[in-house]
N, C-alpha and C positions, 0 to 999 in steps of 0.2 A: 260208390265205391265198385271197382269191377272185378277185385279179387276177394271170393267169401273167404278164402283162408287168411287173407291179411285182417279181415274183421275178426274172426276167431282169434287170431294171435294177439290183437289189441287187447281182448277180454282177458285173455290167459295172462297177459303181462300185467294189467291192471290188478288182477286177484295176487298175483305171485308178489307184488311189491308191498303189499300189506301185511305179509308175514314177519314174524318177531325176530327170526334168527338171520336175517340178512345182515351182513357186513358190508356190503358195498352194491351201491345201484347207478347206473348210468342209463340215461334216456337221451338219445340223439333224435330230433323231429326235424324232418324235411318237407317242408310244405310245398305245393305245387306251384306256389308264385316263387319259388327259390329261397324263401326266408329259412333260415337256419335257426333252431333253439337246441341247446343241451344242457343237461341237469345231471351233476356228478357228486355223490355224497358217499362218504365212508365214515366206518365207526372206528377209525383210528386217526391218530394226528401225527403218528410216527413216519418219518419220511420212507424208511427201509419199506414197511407195511405197504404204505400207498403206493410206491414203486412197483411191488409186487402184484398188488390188486390190480392195478392199471393195465399190467403187463398182461395178466390173466385175461382181462376183458379184452383188451386190444387183440391178443391172440384168437379169442372166441370169435370176434367179429370178422377177422382176417380171414380166418378158416372158412366160415359159413359164407362171406361174400365172394372169396376166391372159387368156391366149390359153384355156388349159383350162377356166377356169371362166366364161368368157363375161363377164368383167368388163373396166373399163377399168385402165389401169395406174395411174390416180389413184385409183381405188376401192381397189385391192388396196395402194397405197402408204399412204392414210389409215388403212386396218384395221392395216397393219404397224406403222405408227407408234403406234397405240394399244396394240397387243400388247406391243411393244418397251417403252413405258414401264410396262408392268404387270409385267414379268419381272424376276428379280434375277439379276444374273450370279453364275454359281458357278465 
């Protein structure tokens, strides 16, 4: 691994997901070979709460990705929609 900060982030994330007070967890894994894995779990079955939680998680990811890639939120959103349409849920 070439980025030591990324390794530290992996460790912090692993520790965070074992906390008892989580209500939602999303992990998206992108491997070097292009394989994708995604895991999404919530402590609700209510559609409205699920939409709100998903919107919060998407908003967080969009904000961080836009900032770090020197792109606008709209650019990242448009690309994400294209990729989501190409993916098959597993």
